[in-house]
N, C-alpha and C positions, 0 to 999 in steps of 0.2 A: 173359382179355385176347383183344382186338380182333387179327383180323388181315383182310388185305388179301387178295381172290382176283380175279382178272382173267381172263376167261372161261373160268372152271373151271381154272384152274392157279395154286396160289401165286405170287406175285411178289415178289421182293426189289427195291423200287426203286432205280435208280442215280441216283445225285447227278448225273451228267454227262446224264441224258435231257432232251429239248428242256424248257426253262424254260417252266413253268405261270404264268401271269399272276391268273388266275382258279379256283378251284374250286368248284362249287356243291355245298353239302353238304342233304341230306337225309335226314333219320331217315322210317324206313318199318317198320311194323308192321302187317301183313295189311291191306298194299292194292292189291292184285293187281288192283282195277279202274281205277286211276287213275295207277300206277306208270309205266307206260309213258308215258303223255300227259305224262305231268310231267317223264319224262328228255328227251323229245324237246323241250317246250317250255323246258327248261333248255340244251339244245344250241342251239335254234334262237335264245334270248338269246345267249349267249356269241358266235354266228356275228356278229349284228346289232350286237354291241361291238367285234367283229375283233378279239377277242383269242385267244391261245393258252390254252386251257383245259381243265377236265376234268368230270363230273359225278359226284360220289360218294354212292352210295345204302349206309345206314346198314342193314341189316337187324338188326332189334331183335326176335332169337328170334320172327319171322313163322312161322304154322301153314299158310302158302298157299305160293303159287310166287311170290309178290313178287319175290325174289331173282333169282330164271331171269328173269323177264319185264324185271326193270331192266337186267339185263346183255346181254339180247338189245337191249335199246334203245339199249345203248351207254353203259353208264355202269358205275363200278367198283363193286364192291361191299365193305365191312366188314362183319363180322360183329360184333355186340356181345350176347351171350345176354344180358349183365345188363339188363333190362327199364329203360325207363325214358325219357323226354324228354331230360333231363339227360346220362346215360349214352351216348345214341344220339349228343349232338352230341358231347361228350367226344371219341368215338372216332373222329367223320368229320373233327372239326377235326384232330386229332393225326394223321391220313393223308394230309391235304390237303396238295398239295403249292405252290398258287396262293399269290400275294403277297397275293392278296384271296380272302376267304372269301364267297361268296354264301350264305344260308340258306333254308330255305322248306320247307314241308311238301309231303307225297307224297298228297294229298288233292285239289290241283285248285283250291286255293280261292286261290291267290295267282298275279299276273299274272307271269309271268317276261321277260316281254316288257321290263321296267323294268330289267332288267340290266344294258343301257346308260348307263342314266340312274345309277344307285347306283357305275356304276366311275366315272364320271365324278367324282362328288363324292367318292370316294374319294383318286381323281389328284392333285382339287383340294385335300387334303390333310386331309379328315375322318378320323377315327378309324374313325368306326362310323354307318351309316345305318339308318335306321328305317323304316318304312313306317308312314304313320298310316290307316286303315281311316275315324277319323272325319272326316279332313281332305278322303278322296275320297269314293268310294259303296262304299254297303255294300248289295249286290242283294239283292232279297227273297228268305226262305228260307236267307239264309248264315250269319245271327247269329240265337239265339234273344232276346225284345223284353228277357228279365230281365240277359242278358250285356250287351246293347246299350246299354239306361238304368241299368242298376243297377251289374251285377257287376266291368265294364270299367272305366266312370268314375268308381266307387268304388275302385278299387286301383290305376287310374293316379293318382286325386287324391290318397290316401294314400301312394302312392312319392313325388309332388312334394310332399307336404308334409314328409316325414321326409328327404325325401333332394334336394331343390332339384333333381332331376334336370330338368324343365321339358319335358318328351314329352307330346304327345296321346294316344298309342298305348301305353303302356310293353308291351302283351303280345303285339302284333302279332308274327306267325313270320316276315314276309318282313322280313331286316335284311340288311346285309354289314357285314364288318368288317375293318382290316386285319391280317394273320397274325402281324406282327412286335409287336402291344401284345397280344395275348393271354400271353404269359407275365407280365404287367403284371398282368392283372384276375385271375390265379389262381385260374380257374373249376373249380369243384368240385361244384356242385348236381347231382344225378342227376333229380331230377322236374321236374313242369314249373315251379317255381323258378326253374330256370335261367334264366327269359326275365328274371325280376326281377333274379337275384343280375348279370347281364351290364350291364342298365340301373345300377342303383346301383351297381356296381364303376366304369364308366365314368365316373359321375359323381364319386365318391372319390377317381378316380386324375387327373381333369380332363382328362379326353379331350375332343373335340370330337366332338359326337354333332349331327348333321343328319336331320331327315324327310323324308319324299316322301308326297305322296298316293297311294293306289291304290286298287284296285278289289278289292272282296272278294267272291268267287263262294261259291255252294253247294258244299258237299263233295262230292265222289261215294264213295260207301259211308258204313259207319257210321262213328260219331263213339268216338272212345277215350276220350275226357273226362270226368271225374267230379264235376261239375260243384260242389259243394260242399267234398269233399274237395281238391280243387283249387286252390281259392279261397282253403283255410285254408292251405293249404302254404306260397301267396302271403303271407298275410297274417303267419305266425311267421315267416318268412323276413325280413320288414322289419322286424319287432318285434327278433329276435333280433341285426341287423344296424344297431339304432338304438336303443344302450344309454341314450341320452339320454331319448327319449320312453318307452323301455321303464322304466327304471330312475328316471333321476337328476328326472324331473317329477313324477310319482306321489310319489315319496319323499320331494321335497323341498317338496311340498303336503301331505302326513303329517305330516312334522316341524315344518313350520311351525305347521301348525294345532294341531297338537296340544300345541306348545308355549304357543303363546300364548292356548289354553283353559287350560292348567295355571295360568300367571299370573294371569292374571283369574279362577280361582278361588280361586288361593290368598290372592288380594289383598279379594275380595270376600267376607272370610268371615259376613258377617251374614247371607248365604245359609240358613246351617242345614245340620244333618246331611244331607239328602236329597241336596246334590250330591258326597259323596266319593265314591258309584260314577261320576260323570261323572269326576272326576279321577283315577280309577284305569283310567278307560276312554283316558281322554286322555294319559294317563302311558304305556298299552301303544301306542296309534297312535304318539305320538311317536319311542317307542325302535325301533317297527319301521320307521318313515318314516325314518330316521337310516339304519338297517341296508339297506335298497332303497336309499338315495342314493348309501353307498358302495359296492352291487355295480356302480353306473353308472361309479362313478369309477375302480374297479377295472377296468372291463371296457375303458372309453374309453382308459385308459392301456396297456391291453396291447396293444389295436389299434394305439396310435400306437407303442410302442416294440417291437414282435416282428412286427407286418403290414405297416408299413408307410405307416400311414394317417396324417393329419395334422390336428392340433388347436392353433391359434395360441393361443387362449385358455389352454388346458390347457399348453401348453409354456411360454408365459411365464411362469406360476405355477410351473414346475418349477426357473427358473432362480431366482427370486425365496425359495423355502421351501424348507427343509429336514426332515430328519425333525426334526431338533431343536426347530422352530417348532411343529409339531404337537404335541409330546409337551408343551411348554411353554403351550398352550391348553389341551388336555386338562386339565393338571393345575391351573390357574386352576380351569376348570370344575369339577372334582374337589373342590378344596376349599371352591368355591362352596356347591356341595352339600352338602358333610359339614358346612359352616356351617348353614345352612339345617335340615338334617336335624336338628342338634344343638338349634338354636336351637326347634323345636317342639313339644319334648318328644310326640315322636310317640305314645309308648304312654300318655301322662298327662294328655292334654287332649282336650275334648268333640270339636276340628274337627283330622280329621290333614291335612286338605289341604295346607296347606305342608310338612309331612312329606314327602307322596307328592311333590310338585315337587321336593324336597330329593333324595328317591331318584332320580328320576327324570333328575336333572343327575348323579348319580354312574353311574347306567348308561350314558349317554350319553358322559360323560367316558373310562368304561373301552372303548365301542366307538372310541372315535378312538383313543386309546393304541394297542390291535391293530390298528387300520386303518392307521393310519401306520406302524408296522413293515410291515404287510403292502405298503403303498405303493413301501417302500423295497426290499422282497425283490423284485417288479416290475421294479426297476429303475431306479428316480428317484434315480441317483447320477451323478456326473461322467463317469462311465466310459458309462454307459448314454447319456446325453445327446453326448458326443464320438463317441461311432455313428453318430449319426444327422447330423453334420457333413458337409460337402463335405470332403473331402479336398484 
């Protein structure tokens, strides 16, 4: 559990305390060289904005005296023993009292004199404000060339492709958010992928996200990033939260390609016996492809019914299709497979490719039958749909 400590003594925060408009939340892991400067810069930014504010530093199990230095500079210190970028922010945002939360790193890379501009955008109706290093100025030595020209552009481009977020710098650490939208985001990532999670879920919840150009300065002290493992965590998170691209697209391509090859090979019987092995492979690809596609459908269904996401096409299908429709179509495909298999005399003819097609159709029909039942279990019923309707 995280705990808040002010001036060395635990303090239970009073609900009647002076209202705080802006909380600056700063995760900190062994940043003794920069933390005092960053805390003072945050206070200066709050003063420039003319707001009542606080600076919350999350000591993420530092081995140096970062916490003491932050407290001496006027910060509230929150201790979060579970290391991780996301863990620190989850603890800091939970402890923050402000109406708005500004998020920044403890290494001196981000200009906190932009706090007034970020606050004004939030007051003007934005739900989240993200800095853009690529629209601003990246100072020499601030970002390795591989991150600047490969890593960040590729990851941001992938995020925009999968989730249509429309941001130019999805992993910028300087951002601000209205605290009243945090419950809607249900943030949970504990590592560096927290940055992606916030942008992804903001897009899915239709939040108003605005960008501001910023200067990005060289960090003070040693970097804690692990370039390849952190990049993989972002990629993994994006794929897991995009079942359409992870499951449906590759599964659909495999299923359609496999079935097309099966039908073509069965029709072109003059090709000879050498193509029988290709038919077997095509059948396997089609069956696996349909299974992967079903996983994507199950994932999207769960996300919409139980996680509050929306999918207009999927929801229209629910209202028109029932379990019985899926079973009826599956039964037709199953009978077709049985007929083709029986008509091929699978064990008694020279070319078994027609029989392979029939068996594949039977397997696909059985998959569809059990998949239809599983979708019904997930909640595709009038009761589940009714829960999603406004009262």
